[in-house]
N, C-alpha and C positions, 0 to 999 in steps of 0.2 A: 510039054505040060507036066510031065513027071518030075523034071528037074526043078521047076518052079515050086511045086508042092514041098519037095525036100528042103529047099532053102527057107521056106516060110516056117516049117516046123522047127528048124534049127534056130531061128531067131527067137521063137517063143521060149525054147528051153534056156537060151542064154539069159533072157530077161528074168526068168524065174530064179535061176542060180544067183544072179546079181542081187536080186531082192533079198534072198536068204543071206548072202554075204554081208549086206548092209546091216541087217538086223543082228547078225552075229558080232559085227564090229562095234555095236553100241555098248558102252560101259554098263556093267551090271552091279547091283548092290548085293548079290548073292543071297537074295531073299525071295520068297515066293511072290509071284505076281499079284496075289491077293492080300499080301501083308498089310499094305497101307489101308485098305478098306477095313480089314479086321481090327487092326491095332488102333484105328481112329476112335473106336468106341471106348478106349480107356479114359477119354475125357468125357465124363458124364455131362458136365455143364459146357455149353457152347461158348459162353463168354470167357470162361476160365482158360480155354485153349489159347486165347490171345496172350495170356501171361507168359507162356513159354517163348513166344515170338519176341516179345519185348525184352525178356530176359537175355535172349541171344544178343540183342543190340547192346544191352548194358554190359554184358561180359566181354563185348568187343571194344570196350572203352568209348562207346559213343556218348556224346553229350547232348545230341538232339535226335529225336525220332519223330517223323511226320507220317501220319496215317491219313490217306485220302481215298476218294473214289472218283472215277472218271469213266466216260464212255470212249472206248478206243475204236476208231474206224480204220480198217486196213486200206491203204491207198490202192492196192492192186485188186483185191476181191470185193472191196466196199462192204465187207462184213463188219458189223458193229458188235461189241461185247463190253459189258460193264466189268471194270477191273478195280479191285482194291489194291492199293499200293502202300508199302511200308518202306520208308527211306531212313537210313541212319548214316551218321558220319563216323562210324567206328573204323577199326583197323582194316576191314575188308578181307577178302578171301582170294587166294590163288587156287589153282586146280587141286593141289594136295590137300589144303585145308578144307575146301568145299567137299572133296571126295571123302575125306575122313569124318567130316562133321555132318552137315545137313543132308547129304546124299547117302548116308550110311546109317548103321545102327550099332549101339553099344560100344562106341569109341569115344574117348575123351582124354584130354590132356590136363583137365582141371586137377588142382592140387587137393587130394582127398583130405589131407590134414587140415587144410584151411577152410574148405567149403563142404566137407562131407563127401561120402562116396557117391559118384555119379556114373551113369551108364549111357549117357548120350542118346536118350530116347525121347526127350521133350518135344523138340520141333518135329521130329519124324512122325510122332503121333498127333501133334497138335495141328499141323498144317492140313493134312487130309481130313481132319475133323471140320475145318472151316470151309475148305474149297476142294473141288475136284482136281484142279491143276495149280501148280505153283512154279514160277520161273524166277530163279535167282540171277541177278546181274550184279557182279561185284568186282572191285578192283582194290588191291592192296597198294600201299605207297610204292611208286616207281615200278610197278609190275603191270602185266598185261590185263586186259579186260577178260573176265571169265563169266560164262553162263552155265547154268545147270537147271535141268527140268525134272520136277518131281510130280508124277501124275498117277492117279489111282487107276486109270483106264488104259494108259498107253501100252503097257506090256500085253494086256489081253487083246488089244487091237492088233498088235503085231504078232500075236500067236505065240508069245514067249512065256515059258513057265517061270523064268527069273524076272525079278523086278529090274527093268531097264531104266537107267538114269543118264540120258544124254548130257554130255558136258564138253565144252570146247573153249578155247582161248584165241584171241586175236592180237596181232601186232598193232602198233600205232597206225600203220597204213591201211588197216581194215582187212588184212590178209590173215587167214588161219595160220597159227603158229605151227610149224612143221617139225620142230626139234623135240627133244625130250630132256628134262632136267629133274632134279630132286623135287623142286616145287611144282613142276609141270610134267607129271609122269605119263600122260596119255600119249598114244602113238598118233601119227598123222592120219592113219586110217580111222581110228576111233573118233578123232575130231571131225573129220569129213562126214562120217555117218551121223554124228551127233548134230552137226550144223544142219544137215538135211532134215533130220527128225524135228529139230526145234522150229525150223521154218515151216514145216508141214503141220505141226500139231500145236502151235501157239498162235496168238493174234498177229504175229509178225511174219509176213510172207517174203520179205527181202532182207538181205544182210544190212543194207543201209538203214532201214527202218529199225531193225534190232539194235544196231550200234548207236543210233541216235538216242535210244532210251537211256544209255549210260550218261548222257549229258547232265541229268539231274544230280549226278554225284559230284559234278564240278571237276576241278583239277586234282583234288586230293583223293583220299581213300574213302570207302564206304560200300554199302550194299543196298540194292533196290530189290525188294521182294514184290512180285506181281501175283495176285490171286484172282482167278476167274472161275465161273460156274460155282459161285459160292453157295453155301447152305441156304435153302429157301426160307429159313426162319429169320434171316437177317433182313432188316429193312433200313435202307440208306436214305438219309435226309440231308439237307444242306449243312446241318450242324452236328449230326450225330449218327451213329449206327446202333440201331436198337433191335431187340428181339420182338417178334410178333407177340400180341396178347396170348396168354396161355390157352385160351379157348380156341385160338386159330393156329396154335403152335404144333407143328408136326411132331417135334420131339416130346412134348408133353403128352400127346395122345399115345405115342408109342410106349412111353414110360408107364402111363396109366394102364395100358393094356397088359404090359408085362407084369406089373404088380397085381392086377386083378387075376391074371392067370395063375398066380401062385396060390390063390385061395379058391378060385372057381375055374375049373378046366374049361377051355374054349370060351372064355368070357368075351362079350362083344367089345369092339373097339369104340369107346365112348370118350368124348372130350373131357379133359381134366378141368375141374373148376378152377377159376382164377384165384390164386392165393391172395387174400386181402392184406397179408403182411409181407408181400414181396418187397425186398429192399431195392433201392435204385440201382446199385451196382450189379444186380442180377439181370437187369433188363436194358441198361444203357451203357454203352462203351465209354462215354464221357465220364459217367459216375464211376465205372469200374476202374478206369485208369487213374482216377483221382485217389482211390483207396489202395491201389496195387502195391505200393511200397510205403514202408514206415517213414513217416515224417513227423517231427515235432520241433519244438523251439531249439533243441540241441542237435537234431539230426536233419540237415537240409536235404532237399531232393538231389538225387545223383545226376540229374540232367533235365532237359526240357522235353515234354511230350506234347505233341500237337495233333489235333484231330479236326479234319475238314477245314484247315486253315486257321483254327483258333487254338490258343494254348489251353492245356489242361491245368486246372488249379488243384495242386495237391492238398489233400485234407489233413489237418493236424490230428494225428491219431489220439493224442492225449485228450483233446476236446471231444473227439468222436466217441471214445470209450467212456468218458465221464458223462454220466447222465443224471445230473442232480434233480431231486424232486423236493418239493416243499410240502410238508405235512402240517396241518393245523389241528391242534387238539383243543377241545373246549371241555372244561370240567362239568360233570353232571351235578345238578343240584340235588342234595340229599332230600329225600322225602320228609 
């Protein structure tokens, strides 16, 4: 009986060590585990956070961007989750580009002389403002399929003080890439730990289901961004994604409370009155995307934007900014 107890204890210790090694093998962004949650508040307006995501596609030379919503049901667990998806046909990302870009902070290769000084913080702050979790599935021309997970709660769930960003790449046959190159710098151990974390903490529980999601990119390059556990103030319909009325809007109540507290200590949390002058692009994604980029008779749209299967009609800024008014004057008769 004594020998049986010793064997049982030894197995438990091995399992604990293996779990710690898996967490240590996960790639890190060298940021605090709470960074995403804290930095997400830099986007005061929920709708405006989408601008950084669309900008990424435009800067990747995409000509089409599709935003949709769907209910995903995992074949194994039968768990269903509503997912917002953003698909573009841009240049795509390999491990290095994804690691230096959307899975990191303050890194950019943008030409400062042409576009101004950039610090690579846009999407890193915008995405966690919109959703709790984001999964990037991307492929550059002629290169491997690459996935990366950005999650506000994963690191805390793993008990890590660093922000963990699981990332891995697969060969054409569906096997994890085991080598290491300039464009794919991760080790085989990092990819294996990342694959396990992605399958455990995303709506995809099998490699086959995960790899099948890349099919939407077709044979060329592009990126699919999947967002789930989205902010509760977003309301999805068949044609649009809108914000709740301000009287039911969690963000408006929080903001009203913060402003009130500036003048009255410990002010009660009361609903903010609905602004009668709210503009359409502040409440509707379809309207917001229509005004997002400057378009006039001399400046055509840079590409096509689609929302819920229907194209976005760009608004002519010249007409939008020009607001003619007709004034009628009638002379008064002298007494």
